DSSP file (Angstrom, degrees, kcal/mol; ACC not computed):
  #  RESIDUE AA STRUCTURE BP1 BP2  ACC     N-H-->O    O-->H-N    N-H-->O    O-->H-N    TCO  KAPPA ALPHA  PHI   PSI    X-CA   Y-CA   Z-CA
    1    1 A K              0   0    0      0, 0.0     2,-0.2     0, 0.0     0, 0.0   0.000 360.0 360.0 360.0 136.1  126.5  128.8  106.5
    2    2 A Q        -     0   0    0      1,-0.1     2,-0.1    53,-0.0    53,-0.1  -0.511 360.0-116.3 -72.8 136.3  122.7  129.1  107.3
    3    3 A E        -     0   0    0     -2,-0.2    -1,-0.1     1,-0.1     3,-0.1  -0.434  31.2-107.1 -72.3 146.4  121.7  127.7  110.6
    4    4 A D        -     0   0    0      1,-0.1     2,-0.1    -2,-0.1    -1,-0.1  -0.337  44.2 -89.2 -68.0 155.1  119.3  124.8  110.7
    5    5 A M        -     0   0    0     48,-0.2    -1,-0.1     1,-0.1    48,-0.1  -0.425  46.4-120.0 -64.9 136.0  115.8  125.4  111.8
    6    6 A S     >  -     0   0    0     -2,-0.1     4,-2.6     1,-0.1     5,-0.2  -0.325  19.8-112.8 -73.3 161.7  115.3  125.0  115.5
    7    7 A T  H  > S+     0   0    0      1,-0.2     4,-2.9     2,-0.2     5,-0.2   0.887 119.1  53.1 -60.8 -39.7  112.9  122.4  116.9
    8    8 A I  H  > S+     0   0    0      2,-0.2     4,-2.3     1,-0.2    -1,-0.2   0.928 110.4  46.4 -62.9 -45.3  110.7  125.2  118.2
    9    9 A E  H  > S+     0   0    0      2,-0.2     4,-2.3     1,-0.2    -2,-0.2   0.914 113.4  49.6 -62.8 -42.8  110.5  126.8  114.7
   10   10 A F  H  X S+     0   0    0     -4,-2.6     4,-2.2     1,-0.2    -2,-0.2   0.943 112.0  47.3 -61.2 -48.7  109.8  123.4  113.1
   11   11 A N  H  X S+     0   0    0     -4,-2.9     4,-2.5     1,-0.2    -1,-0.2   0.882 110.8  52.4 -62.0 -38.7  107.1  122.6  115.6
   12   12 A Q  H  X S+     0   0    0     -4,-2.3     4,-2.6     2,-0.2    -1,-0.2   0.907 109.7  48.4 -64.5 -41.5  105.5  126.1  115.1
   13   13 A M  H  X S+     0   0    0     -4,-2.3     4,-1.6     2,-0.2    -1,-0.2   0.878 110.7  52.0 -65.7 -36.5  105.5  125.6  111.3
   14   14 A L  H  < S+     0   0    0     -4,-2.2     4,-0.5     2,-0.2    -2,-0.2   0.931 111.8  45.6 -64.2 -45.4  103.9  122.2  111.8
   15   15 A I  H >< S+     0   0    0     -4,-2.5     3,-1.1     1,-0.2     4,-0.4   0.910 110.7  53.9 -62.8 -43.4  101.2  123.7  114.0
   16   16 A T  H 3< S+     0   0    0     -4,-2.6     3,-0.4     1,-0.2     4,-0.3   0.837 111.8  45.1 -60.6 -34.0  100.6  126.6  111.6
   17   17 A N  T 3X S+     0   0    0     -4,-1.6     4,-2.6     1,-0.2    -1,-0.2   0.447  84.3  95.6 -92.6  -0.8  100.1  124.1  108.7
   18   18 A R  H <> S+     0   0    0     -3,-1.1     4,-2.7    -4,-0.5    -1,-0.2   0.886  82.1  53.8 -58.5 -40.9   97.8  121.7  110.6
   19   19 A H  H  > S+     0   0    0     -4,-0.4     4,-1.7    -3,-0.4    -1,-0.2   0.943 112.0  43.6 -61.9 -47.4   94.6  123.3  109.2
   20   20 A N  H  > S+     0   0    0     -4,-0.3     4,-2.2     1,-0.2    -1,-0.2   0.914 113.9  51.9 -61.8 -42.4   95.8  123.0  105.6
   21   21 A L  H  X S+     0   0    0     -4,-2.6     4,-3.0     1,-0.2    -2,-0.2   0.881 104.9  55.4 -62.4 -38.2   96.9  119.5  106.2
   22   22 A K  H  X S+     0   0    0     -4,-2.7     4,-2.3     1,-0.2    -1,-0.2   0.906 107.9  49.6 -62.6 -40.0   93.6  118.5  107.7
   23   23 A G  H  X S+     0   0    0     -4,-1.7     4,-2.2     2,-0.2    -2,-0.2   0.915 111.9  47.7 -63.0 -43.3   91.9  119.7  104.5
   24   24 A F  H  X S+     0   0    0     -4,-2.2     4,-2.0     2,-0.2    -2,-0.2   0.929 111.1  51.9 -61.3 -44.6   94.4  117.6  102.4
   25   25 A A  H  X S+     0   0    0     -4,-3.0     4,-2.7     1,-0.2     5,-0.3   0.904 110.2  47.9 -60.9 -42.2   93.8  114.6  104.6
   26   26 A Y  H  X S+     0   0    0     -4,-2.3     4,-3.1     1,-0.2    -1,-0.2   0.900 108.5  54.6 -66.6 -39.1   90.0  114.9  104.2
   27   27 A N  H  < S+     0   0    0     -4,-2.2    -1,-0.2     1,-0.2    -2,-0.2   0.872 113.5  43.6 -61.1 -35.7   90.4  115.2  100.4
   28   28 A F  H  < S+     0   0    0     -4,-2.0    -2,-0.2    -5,-0.1    -1,-0.2   0.943 127.9  25.5 -71.4 -48.5   92.4  112.0  100.4
   29   29 A T  H  < S-     0   0    0     -4,-2.7    -3,-0.2    -5,-0.2    -2,-0.2   0.776  78.4-150.0 -93.8 -29.2   90.2  110.0  102.8
   30   30 A R  S  < S+     0   0    0     -4,-3.1    -4,-0.1    -5,-0.3    -3,-0.1   0.750  71.4  95.9  59.6  25.4   86.7  111.5  102.5
   31   31 A N  S  > S-     0   0    0     -6,-0.2     4,-2.7    -5,-0.1     5,-0.2  -0.960  70.8-144.0-145.8 123.7   86.2  110.4  106.1
   32   32 A P  H  > S+     0   0    0      0, 0.0     4,-2.0     0, 0.0     5,-0.1   0.869 101.6  46.7 -59.8 -38.9   86.7  112.7  109.2
   33   33 A D  H  > S+     0   0    0      2,-0.2     4,-2.1     1,-0.2     5,-0.1   0.927 114.7  46.0 -68.9 -43.9   88.1  110.0  111.4
   34   34 A D  H  > S+     0   0    0      1,-0.2     4,-2.6     2,-0.2    -1,-0.2   0.871 110.8  54.7 -64.9 -35.7   90.5  108.6  108.8
   35   35 A A  H  X S+     0   0    0     -4,-2.7     4,-2.7     2,-0.2    -1,-0.2   0.907 107.1  50.1 -63.7 -41.4   91.5  112.2  108.0
   36   36 A D  H  X S+     0   0    0     -4,-2.0     4,-2.5     2,-0.2    -2,-0.2   0.914 111.7  48.5 -62.2 -42.3   92.4  112.7  111.7
   37   37 A D  H  X S+     0   0    0     -4,-2.1     4,-2.7     2,-0.2    -2,-0.2   0.920 112.4  48.0 -63.0 -43.9   94.5  109.5  111.6
   38   38 A L  H  X S+     0   0    0     -4,-2.6     4,-2.3     2,-0.2    -2,-0.2   0.904 111.5  50.6 -64.2 -41.4   96.2  110.5  108.4
   39   39 A L  H  X S+     0   0    0     -4,-2.7     4,-2.5     2,-0.2    -2,-0.2   0.925 111.9  47.6 -61.2 -44.8   97.0  114.0  109.8
   40   40 A Q  H  X S+     0   0    0     -4,-2.5     4,-2.6     1,-0.2    -2,-0.2   0.925 111.8  49.3 -63.7 -44.9   98.4  112.4  113.0
   41   41 A D  H  X S+     0   0    0     -4,-2.7     4,-2.4     1,-0.2    -1,-0.2   0.891 111.8  50.3 -60.5 -39.4  100.5  109.9  111.1
   42   42 A T  H  X S+     0   0    0     -4,-2.3     4,-2.6     2,-0.2    -2,-0.2   0.931 111.2  47.1 -65.4 -46.3  101.8  112.8  108.9
   43   43 A C  H  X S+     0   0    0     -4,-2.5     4,-2.5     1,-0.2    -2,-0.2   0.909 112.9  49.6 -62.8 -42.1  102.8  115.0  111.9
   44   44 A L  H  X S+     0   0    0     -4,-2.6     4,-2.5     2,-0.2    -1,-0.2   0.920 112.7  46.5 -63.1 -43.6  104.5  112.1  113.6
   45   45 A K  H  X S+     0   0    0     -4,-2.4     4,-2.3     2,-0.2    -2,-0.2   0.899 111.6  51.8 -67.0 -39.5  106.5  111.2  110.5
   46   46 A A  H  < S+     0   0    0     -4,-2.6    -2,-0.2     2,-0.2    -1,-0.2   0.926 112.4  46.0 -61.7 -44.1  107.4  114.9  110.0
   47   47 A L  H >< S+     0   0    0     -4,-2.5     3,-1.1     1,-0.2     4,-0.2   0.906 112.1  51.4 -64.1 -41.1  108.6  115.1  113.5
   48   48 A R  H 3< S+     0   0    0     -4,-2.5     3,-0.3     1,-0.2    -1,-0.2   0.878 119.5  35.3 -63.2 -37.7  110.5  111.8  113.2
   49   49 A Y  T >< S+     0   0    0     -4,-2.3     3,-2.2     1,-0.2     4,-0.5   0.038  77.1 125.6-107.8  25.5  112.3  113.0  110.0
   50   50 A K  G X   +     0   0    0     -3,-1.1     3,-1.6     1,-0.3    -1,-0.2   0.849  69.5  61.2 -49.7 -40.3  112.6  116.7  111.0
   51   51 A D  G 3  S+     0   0    0     -3,-0.3    -1,-0.3     1,-0.3    -2,-0.1   0.673  96.7  60.1 -67.7 -15.7  116.4  116.5  110.3
   52   52 A L  G <  S+     0   0    0     -3,-2.2     2,-0.4    -6,-0.2    -1,-0.3   0.591  79.0 104.3 -86.8 -10.5  115.7  115.6  106.7
   53   53 A F    <   -     0   0    0     -3,-1.6     2,-0.5    -4,-0.5   -48,-0.2  -0.585  66.8-144.3 -72.9 125.9  113.8  118.8  106.1
   54   54 A A    >   -     0   0    0     -2,-0.4     3,-2.1   -50,-0.1    -2,-0.1  -0.801  18.9-113.9 -95.0 126.2  116.1  121.1  104.1
   55   55 A D  T 3  S+     0   0    0     -2,-0.5     3,-0.1     1,-0.3   -53,-0.0  -0.272 104.5  35.1 -53.9 140.4  115.9  124.8  104.9
   56   56 A G  T 3  S+     0   0    0      1,-0.4    -1,-0.3    -3,-0.0     2,-0.2   0.256  90.0 122.4  94.2 -11.3  114.5  126.7  101.9
   57   57 A T  S <  S-     0   0    0     -3,-2.1     2,-0.7     1,-0.1    -1,-0.4  -0.564  79.7 -97.9 -80.4 147.9  112.2  123.9  100.9
   58   58 A N     >  -     0   0    0     -2,-0.2     4,-2.3     1,-0.2     5,-0.2  -0.558  36.6-159.5 -66.2 109.3  108.5  124.6  100.7
   59   59 A F  H  > S+     0   0    0     -2,-0.7     4,-2.5     1,-0.2     5,-0.2   0.909  88.2  48.6 -62.9 -45.7  107.4  123.3  104.2
   60   60 A K  H  > S+     0   0    0      1,-0.2     4,-2.6     2,-0.2    -1,-0.2   0.905 112.7  49.3 -63.0 -40.8  103.7  122.8  103.2
   61   61 A G  H  > S+     0   0    0      2,-0.2     4,-2.3     1,-0.2    -1,-0.2   0.881 109.7  51.8 -64.0 -38.8  104.7  120.9  100.1
   62   62 A W  H  X S+     0   0    0     -4,-2.3     4,-2.0     2,-0.2    -2,-0.2   0.926 112.4  45.5 -63.1 -45.3  107.1  118.7  102.1
   63   63 A L  H  X S+     0   0    0     -4,-2.5     4,-2.7     1,-0.2    -2,-0.2   0.904 111.3  52.6 -64.5 -42.0  104.3  117.9  104.5
   64   64 A Y  H  X S+     0   0    0     -4,-2.6     4,-3.1     1,-0.2     5,-0.2   0.906 108.2  51.4 -60.7 -41.8  101.9  117.3  101.7
   65   65 A T  H  X S+     0   0    0     -4,-2.3     4,-2.4     2,-0.2    -1,-0.2   0.913 110.0  49.1 -62.6 -43.0  104.3  114.9  100.1
   66   66 A I  H  X S+     0   0    0     -4,-2.0     4,-2.4     2,-0.2    -2,-0.2   0.944 113.5  47.2 -59.3 -47.4  104.7  113.0  103.3
   67   67 A M  H  X S+     0   0    0     -4,-2.7     4,-2.8     1,-0.2    -2,-0.2   0.930 111.8  49.3 -61.9 -46.8  100.9  112.8  103.7
   68   68 A R  H  X S+     0   0    0     -4,-3.1     4,-2.9     1,-0.2    -1,-0.2   0.911 111.8  49.1 -59.9 -43.0  100.4  111.7  100.1
   69   69 A N  H  X S+     0   0    0     -4,-2.4     4,-2.6     2,-0.2    -1,-0.2   0.900 111.7  48.4 -65.1 -41.0  103.0  108.9  100.5
   70   70 A I  H  X S+     0   0    0     -4,-2.4     4,-2.7     2,-0.2    -2,-0.2   0.942 113.4  48.3 -62.2 -46.6  101.5  107.7  103.7
   71   71 A F  H  X S+     0   0    0     -4,-2.8     4,-2.4     2,-0.2    -2,-0.2   0.938 113.7  45.6 -59.9 -48.8   98.0  107.7  102.1
   72   72 A L  H  X S+     0   0    0     -4,-2.9     4,-2.5     1,-0.2    -1,-0.2   0.908 113.4  49.6 -63.3 -42.7   99.2  105.8   99.0
   73   73 A N  H  X S+     0   0    0     -4,-2.6     4,-2.5    -5,-0.2    -1,-0.2   0.906 111.1  49.8 -63.0 -41.1  101.2  103.3  101.0
   74   74 A N  H  X S+     0   0    0     -4,-2.7     4,-2.7    -5,-0.2    -2,-0.2   0.908 110.5  50.3 -63.5 -41.5   98.2  102.7  103.3
   75   75 A C  H  X S+     0   0    0     -4,-2.4     4,-2.5     2,-0.2    -2,-0.2   0.926 111.5  48.1 -61.9 -44.5   96.0  102.1  100.2
   76   76 A K  H  X S+     0   0    0     -4,-2.5     4,-2.6     2,-0.2    -2,-0.2   0.918 112.5  48.4 -63.1 -43.8   98.4   99.7   98.7
   77   77 A K  H  X S+     0   0    0     -4,-2.5     4,-2.7     2,-0.2    -2,-0.2   0.927 112.5  48.4 -62.9 -44.3   98.7   97.8  102.0
   78   78 A Q  H  X S+     0   0    0     -4,-2.7     4,-2.9     1,-0.2     5,-0.2   0.904 111.6  50.3 -62.6 -40.9   94.9   97.6  102.4
   79   79 A Q  H  X S+     0   0    0     -4,-2.5     4,-2.6     2,-0.2     5,-0.2   0.922 112.0  47.3 -62.7 -44.9   94.5   96.4   98.8
   80   80 A L  H  X S+     0   0    0     -4,-2.6     4,-2.5     2,-0.2    -2,-0.2   0.925 114.3  46.4 -63.0 -44.5   97.1   93.7   99.3
   81   81 A V  H  X S+     0   0    0     -4,-2.7     4,-1.8     2,-0.2    -2,-0.2   0.935 114.8  46.6 -65.7 -45.5   95.6   92.5  102.5
   82   82 A R  H  < S+     0   0    0     -4,-2.9    -1,-0.2    -5,-0.2    -2,-0.2   0.908 120.1  39.8 -61.5 -41.9   92.0   92.6  101.1
   83   83 A S  H  < S+     0   0    0     -4,-2.6    -2,-0.2    -5,-0.2    -1,-0.2   0.798 130.3  22.6 -79.6 -28.6   93.1   90.7   98.0
   84   84 A H  H  < S+     0   0    0     -4,-2.5    10,-1.1    -5,-0.2     2,-0.4   0.345  82.3 118.6-128.5   6.4   95.5   88.2   99.4
   85   85 A F  B  <  +A   93   0A   0     -4,-1.8     2,-0.4    -5,-0.2     8,-0.1  -0.636  36.2 175.5 -79.9 129.7   94.8   87.7  103.1
   86   86 A S    > > -     0   0    0      6,-0.6     3,-1.8    -2,-0.4     5,-0.6  -0.990  34.5-147.3-138.7 128.2   94.0   84.1  103.7
   87   87 A A  G > 5S+     0   0    0     -2,-0.4     3,-0.6     1,-0.3     4,-0.3   0.728  98.7  68.4 -63.7 -20.7   93.3   82.4  107.1
   88   88 A G  G 3 5S+     0   0    0      1,-0.2    -1,-0.3     2,-0.1    -3,-0.0   0.490  89.0  64.2 -78.1  -2.0   94.8   79.3  105.6
   89   89 A T  G X 5S-     0   0    0     -3,-1.8     3,-1.1     3,-0.1    -1,-0.2  -0.205 124.3 -90.5-114.4  41.8   98.3   80.8  105.4
   90   90 A N  T < 5S-     0   0    0     -3,-0.6    -2,-0.1     1,-0.3    -3,-0.1   0.855  80.2 -63.6  54.7  37.6   98.9   81.2  109.1
   91   91 A N  T 3 <S+     0   0    0     -5,-0.6     2,-0.4    -4,-0.3    -1,-0.3   0.810 105.3 129.7  58.9  33.6   97.4   84.7  109.0
   92   92 A Q    <   -     0   0    0     -3,-1.1    -6,-0.6    -6,-0.5     2,-0.3  -0.891  63.2-111.1-116.8 150.4  100.1   86.0  106.6
   93   93 A V  B     -A   85   0A   0     -2,-0.4     2,-1.4    -8,-0.1    -8,-0.2  -0.567  27.5-123.8 -74.4 139.5   99.8   87.8  103.3
   94   94 A D     >  -     0   0    0    -10,-1.1     4,-2.5    -2,-0.3     5,-0.2  -0.695  32.9-178.0 -83.3  90.8  100.8   85.7  100.3
   95   95 A W  H  > S+     0   0    0     -2,-1.4     4,-2.7     1,-0.2     5,-0.2   0.820  76.6  56.7 -66.8 -31.7  103.4   88.2   99.0
   96   96 A K  H  > S+     0   0    0      2,-0.2     4,-1.9     1,-0.2    -1,-0.2   0.950 112.1  41.6 -64.2 -47.0  104.2   86.1   96.0
   97   97 A A  H  > S+     0   0    0      1,-0.2     4,-2.0     2,-0.2    -2,-0.2   0.888 113.9  54.3 -64.7 -38.0  100.6   86.2   94.8
   98   98 A A  H  X S+     0   0    0     -4,-2.5     4,-1.1     1,-0.2    -2,-0.2   0.914 109.1  46.8 -63.1 -42.1  100.4   89.8   95.8
   99   99 A S  H  < S+     0   0    0     -4,-2.7    -1,-0.2     1,-0.2    -2,-0.2   0.854 112.6  50.1 -70.5 -32.0  103.3   90.8   93.7
  100  100 A E  H  < S+     0   0    0     -4,-1.9    -1,-0.2     1,-0.2    -2,-0.2   0.839 123.5  29.8 -72.7 -31.6  102.0   88.8   90.7
  101  101 A N  H  < S+     0   0    0     -4,-2.0     2,-0.3    -5,-0.1    -2,-0.2   0.368  84.7 131.2-108.6   3.2   98.6   90.3   90.9
  102  102 A N    ><  -     0   0    0     -4,-1.1     3,-1.4     1,-0.2    -4,-0.0  -0.415  46.3-154.9 -67.1 121.4   99.4   93.7   92.3
  103  103 A V  T 3  S+     0   0    0     -2,-0.3    -1,-0.2     1,-0.3    -4,-0.1   0.654  90.8  63.9 -69.4 -14.5   97.8   96.5   90.2
  104  104 A Y  T 3  S+     0   0    0    -28,-0.1     2,-0.5     2,-0.0    -1,-0.3   0.529  88.8  82.0 -87.5  -6.0  100.4   98.9   91.3
  105  105 A S    <   -     0   0    0     -3,-1.4     0, 0.0     1,-0.1     0, 0.0  -0.866  46.9-178.2-108.9 131.5  103.3   97.1   89.6
  106  106 A D        +     0   0    0     -2,-0.5     2,-0.3     2,-0.1    -1,-0.1   0.348  69.2  72.0 -98.5   3.3  104.2   97.3   85.9
  107  107 A F  S    S-     0   0    0     62,-0.0     2,-0.2     2,-0.0    -2,-0.0  -0.840  77.3-123.7-121.6 152.9  107.0   94.8   86.3
  108  108 A N     >  -     0   0    0     -2,-0.3     4,-2.0     1,-0.1     3,-0.3  -0.543  34.8-104.8 -90.2 166.4  107.1   91.1   86.7
  109  109 A E  H  > S+     0   0    0      1,-0.2     4,-2.9     2,-0.2     5,-0.2   0.851 117.9  55.5 -58.8 -38.7  109.0   89.5   89.6
  110  110 A K  H  > S+     0   0    0      1,-0.2     4,-2.6     2,-0.2    -1,-0.2   0.905 107.3  49.0 -64.5 -41.6  111.9   88.4   87.4
  111  111 A E  H  > S+     0   0    0     -3,-0.3     4,-2.1     2,-0.2    -1,-0.2   0.917 114.1  45.9 -63.3 -43.0  112.6   91.9   86.1
  112  112 A I  H  X S+     0   0    0     -4,-2.0     4,-2.7     2,-0.2    -2,-0.2   0.938 113.6  48.2 -66.4 -46.5  112.5   93.3   89.6
  113  113 A E  H  X S+     0   0    0     -4,-2.9     4,-2.5     1,-0.2    -2,-0.2   0.909 111.4  50.8 -61.0 -41.9  114.7   90.6   91.1
  114  114 A A  H  X S+     0   0    0     -4,-2.6     4,-0.9    -5,-0.2    -1,-0.2   0.905 111.2  48.4 -62.5 -40.8  117.2   91.0   88.2
  115  115 A A  H >< S+     0   0    0     -4,-2.1     3,-0.7     1,-0.2     4,-0.4   0.911 111.6  49.1 -66.3 -42.0  117.3   94.7   88.8
  116  116 A I  H >< S+     0   0    0     -4,-2.7     3,-1.7     1,-0.2    -2,-0.2   0.900 105.6  58.7 -63.4 -39.5  117.9   94.2   92.6
  117  117 A D  H 3< S+     0   0    0     -4,-2.5    -1,-0.2     1,-0.3    -2,-0.2   0.744  96.9  62.1 -63.0 -22.9  120.6   91.7   91.8
  118  118 A T  T << S+     0   0    0     -4,-0.9    -1,-0.3    -3,-0.7    -2,-0.2   0.649  84.6 100.9 -77.0 -13.3  122.5   94.4   89.9
  119  119 A L  S <  S-     0   0    0     -3,-1.7     2,-0.1    -4,-0.4    38,-0.0  -0.373  83.3-106.8 -71.2 149.6  122.8   96.5   93.1
  120  120 A K    >>  -     0   0    0      1,-0.1     4,-3.0    -2,-0.1     3,-1.7  -0.468  32.7-112.0 -70.8 149.8  126.1   96.5   95.0
  121  121 A D  H 3> S+     0   0    0      1,-0.3     4,-2.3     2,-0.2    -1,-0.1   0.813 112.8  65.9 -55.6 -34.6  125.9   94.6   98.3
  122  122 A D  H 34 S+     0   0    0      1,-0.2    -1,-0.3     2,-0.2    31,-0.1   0.769 118.9  23.9 -64.9 -23.1  126.2   97.7  100.5
  123  123 A V  H <> S+     0   0    0     -3,-1.7     4,-1.8     2,-0.1    -2,-0.2   0.686 119.5  59.6-106.2 -29.4  122.8   98.9   99.1
  124  124 A K  H  X S+     0   0    0     -4,-3.0     4,-2.8     2,-0.2     5,-0.2   0.916 102.6  52.4 -66.2 -43.0  121.3   95.6   98.1
  125  125 A I  H  X S+     0   0    0     -4,-2.3     4,-2.3     1,-0.2     5,-0.2   0.951 113.1  41.0 -63.8 -51.6  121.4   94.0  101.7
  126  126 A P  H  > S+     0   0    0      0, 0.0     4,-2.3     0, 0.0    -1,-0.2   0.886 115.4  53.1 -65.0 -33.4  119.7   96.9  103.5
  127  127 A F  H  X S+     0   0    0     -4,-1.8     4,-2.2     2,-0.2    -2,-0.2   0.937 110.3  46.3 -64.6 -46.0  117.1   97.2  100.7
  128  128 A R  H  X S+     0   0    0     -4,-2.8     4,-1.7     2,-0.2    -1,-0.2   0.897 111.6  51.9 -63.1 -39.8  116.3   93.5  100.8
  129  129 A M  H  <>S+     0   0    0     -4,-2.3     5,-2.3    -5,-0.2     4,-0.3   0.911 108.8  50.8 -62.7 -41.0  116.0   93.6  104.6
  130  130 A M  H ><5S+     0   0    0     -4,-2.3     3,-1.4     1,-0.2    -2,-0.2   0.907 108.7  51.8 -61.9 -41.9  113.6   96.6  104.3
  131  131 A L  H 3<5S+     0   0    0     -4,-2.2    -1,-0.2     1,-0.3    -2,-0.2   0.826 104.7  57.1 -63.2 -31.3  111.5   94.6  101.8
  132  132 A E  T 3<5S-     0   0    0     -4,-1.7    -1,-0.3    -5,-0.2    -2,-0.2   0.522 128.0 -98.9 -79.2  -4.1  111.4   91.7  104.3
  133  133 A G  T < 5S+     0   0    0     -3,-1.4    -3,-0.2    -4,-0.3     2,-0.2   0.480  71.8 146.7 104.9   2.9  109.9   94.1  106.8
  134  134 A Y      < -     0   0    0     -5,-2.3    -1,-0.3    -6,-0.2     2,-0.2  -0.489  46.2-124.5 -72.3 142.9  112.8   95.1  108.9
  135  135 A H    >>  -     0   0    0     -2,-0.2     4,-2.3     1,-0.1     3,-0.5  -0.498  27.0-106.3 -81.4 156.3  112.8   98.6  110.3
  136  136 A Y  H 3> S+     0   0    0      1,-0.2     4,-2.7     2,-0.2     5,-0.2   0.883 121.1  52.9 -49.5 -44.3  115.7  101.0  109.6
  137  137 A D  H 3> S+     0   0    0      1,-0.2     4,-2.3     2,-0.2    -1,-0.2   0.874 108.6  49.7 -63.2 -37.6  116.9  100.6  113.2
  138  138 A E  H <> S+     0   0    0     -3,-0.5     4,-2.4     2,-0.2    -1,-0.2   0.893 111.5  48.3 -68.6 -39.5  116.9   96.8  113.0
  139  139 A V  H  X S+     0   0    0     -4,-2.3     4,-2.7     2,-0.2     5,-0.2   0.929 111.6  50.7 -64.1 -44.8  118.8   96.9  109.7
  140  140 A A  H  X>S+     0   0    0     -4,-2.7     5,-2.0    -5,-0.2     4,-1.2   0.918 112.2  46.2 -59.5 -45.2  121.4   99.3  111.2
  141  141 A K  H  <5S+     0   0    0     -4,-2.3     3,-0.3     1,-0.2    -1,-0.2   0.923 113.6  48.8 -64.3 -44.3  121.9   97.1  114.2
  142  142 A S  H  <5S+     0   0    0     -4,-2.4    -2,-0.2     1,-0.2    -1,-0.2   0.888 119.4  37.6 -62.5 -40.6  122.2   94.0  112.1
  143  143 A M  H  <5S-     0   0    0     -4,-2.7    -1,-0.2    -5,-0.2    -2,-0.2   0.526 105.5-127.1 -90.8  -6.5  124.7   95.6  109.7
  144  144 A K  T  <5 +     0   0    0     -4,-1.2    -3,-0.2    -3,-0.3    -4,-0.1   0.920  69.4 118.9  58.5  46.7  126.5   97.6  112.5
  145  145 A I  S   <S-     0   0    0     -5,-2.0    -1,-0.2    -6,-0.2    -2,-0.2  -0.921  72.5 -83.5-133.4 160.7  126.1  100.9  110.7
  146  146 A P     >  -     0   0    0      0, 0.0     4,-1.7     0, 0.0     3,-0.4  -0.289  34.4-121.4 -64.4 150.0  124.3  104.1  111.6
  147  147 A T  H  > S+     0   0    0      1,-0.2     4,-2.5     2,-0.2     5,-0.2   0.879 113.6  57.6 -58.7 -40.1  120.6  104.4  110.9
  148  148 A G  H  > S+     0   0    0      1,-0.2     4,-2.2     2,-0.2    -1,-0.2   0.862 104.3  51.8 -59.8 -36.0  121.2  107.4  108.7
  149  149 A T  H  > S+     0   0    0     -3,-0.4     4,-2.6     2,-0.2    -1,-0.2   0.895 108.2  51.5 -67.2 -40.3  123.5  105.3  106.5
  150  150 A V  H  X S+     0   0    0     -4,-1.7     4,-2.6     2,-0.2     5,-0.2   0.947 110.6  48.2 -60.0 -48.6  120.8  102.6  106.2
  151  151 A K  H  X S+     0   0    0     -4,-2.5     4,-2.5     1,-0.2    -2,-0.2   0.913 112.6  48.8 -59.0 -43.8  118.2  105.3  105.1
  152  152 A S  H  X S+     0   0    0     -4,-2.2     4,-2.7     1,-0.2    -1,-0.2   0.909 111.7  48.5 -63.5 -43.0  120.7  106.7  102.6
  153  153 A R  H  X S+     0   0    0     -4,-2.6     4,-2.3     2,-0.2    -2,-0.2   0.891 111.9  48.5 -67.4 -39.0  121.5  103.3  101.1
  154  154 A I  H  X S+     0   0    0     -4,-2.6     4,-2.5     2,-0.2    -1,-0.2   0.913 111.9  49.9 -66.7 -41.4  117.9  102.3  100.8
  155  155 A F  H  X S+     0   0    0     -4,-2.5     4,-2.5    -5,-0.2    -2,-0.2   0.935 111.4  48.9 -59.4 -46.0  117.1  105.6   99.1
  156  156 A N  H  X S+     0   0    0     -4,-2.7     4,-2.4     1,-0.2    -2,-0.2   0.878 109.6  52.2 -62.7 -37.9  120.1  105.0   96.8
  157  157 A A  H  X S+     0   0    0     -4,-2.3     4,-2.6     2,-0.2    -1,-0.2   0.932 110.0  48.6 -63.1 -45.0  118.8  101.5   96.0
  158  158 A R  H  X S+     0   0    0     -4,-2.5     4,-2.8     1,-0.2    -2,-0.2   0.929 111.6  49.3 -60.4 -45.4  115.4  102.9   95.1
  159  159 A Q  H  X S+     0   0    0     -4,-2.5     4,-2.2     1,-0.2    -1,-0.2   0.913 112.3  47.9 -61.1 -43.2  116.9  105.6   92.9
  160  160 A K  H  X S+     0   0    0     -4,-2.4     4,-2.8     2,-0.2    -1,-0.2   0.899 112.6  49.0 -64.5 -41.1  119.0  103.0   91.1
  161  161 A L  H  X S+     0   0    0     -4,-2.6     4,-3.0     2,-0.2    -2,-0.2   0.899 109.2  52.1 -67.2 -39.8  116.0  100.6   90.7
  162  162 A I  H  X S+     0   0    0     -4,-2.8     4,-1.0     1,-0.2    -1,-0.2   0.931 113.7  44.7 -59.1 -44.5  113.9  103.5   89.3
  163  163 A E  H  < S+     0   0    0     -4,-2.2     4,-0.4    -5,-0.2     3,-0.3   0.915 115.8  46.5 -66.3 -42.8  116.6  104.2   86.8
  164  164 A T  H  < S+     0   0    0     -4,-2.8     3,-0.5     1,-0.2    -2,-0.2   0.892 117.8  41.2 -66.9 -40.5  117.1  100.6   85.9
  165  165 A L  H >< S+     0   0    0     -4,-3.0     3,-1.8     1,-0.2     4,-0.4   0.519  87.2  92.5 -88.7  -5.7  113.4   99.7   85.5
  166  166 A K  G >< S+     0   0    0     -4,-1.0     3,-0.9    -3,-0.3    -1,-0.2   0.824  83.2  55.8 -60.7 -30.3  112.4  102.9   83.7
  167  167 A D  G 3  S+     0   0    0     -3,-0.5    -1,-0.3    -4,-0.4    -2,-0.1   0.593  95.5  67.3 -77.9  -9.6  112.9  101.2   80.3
  168  168 A F  G <         0   0    0     -3,-1.8    -1,-0.2     1,-0.2    -2,-0.2   0.580 360.0 360.0 -85.3 -10.0  110.6   98.4   81.2
  169  169 A N    <         0   0    0     -3,-0.9    -1,-0.2    -4,-0.4    -2,-0.1   0.505 360.0 360.0 -65.3 360.0  107.4  100.6   81.2
C-alpha cells in the first residue's frame, strides 16, 4: 500500500503552487485584495481537508477546484444578500424569496423538497442541518456520529439529489 503524503510534503506542494493559485485567484476576482483573500481561503480549506486529498490526484487541479468552489459560493452568497437582505427582517436573509428568485437554481422549491424527502433519514437529517447553517462539527455532535461520517453523508445526499434532479433540467 502506498503511504499517504506527509504533512511536510503537502505543505511544500501548497507553497510551490501558491504562485499559480494567485494567478487563478486574480483571474476570478480581478482585484488584488480579493485575490489575496481568495488565495488565503483556498489554502486554509486545503489544509483543513488535507486528509481528503488522494495521492495520485493532480494537486494543482485539486487546489483550483477548491478555489473555484469558494469563489462561486462567495458570489452566490453575495448575490443572495444583495438581492434579498432587508433591514425589516431582523437583519436576516429571506431564504424563501431567495430560493424562488435565485438565478442559480433551475428547480422550484417543491421539486427540491420532494427530492430531499426521498432521502433516507441517515443522509437527510445531516443534509437538512447543513442547509440550515449548521457546521459539520455541530451536526456530528448533535447526531453523536464522527465528523467524517457527517461529511460523507452530506456528500452522498448531494450525489443522490443531483441524480434525482437531473431529469428536471
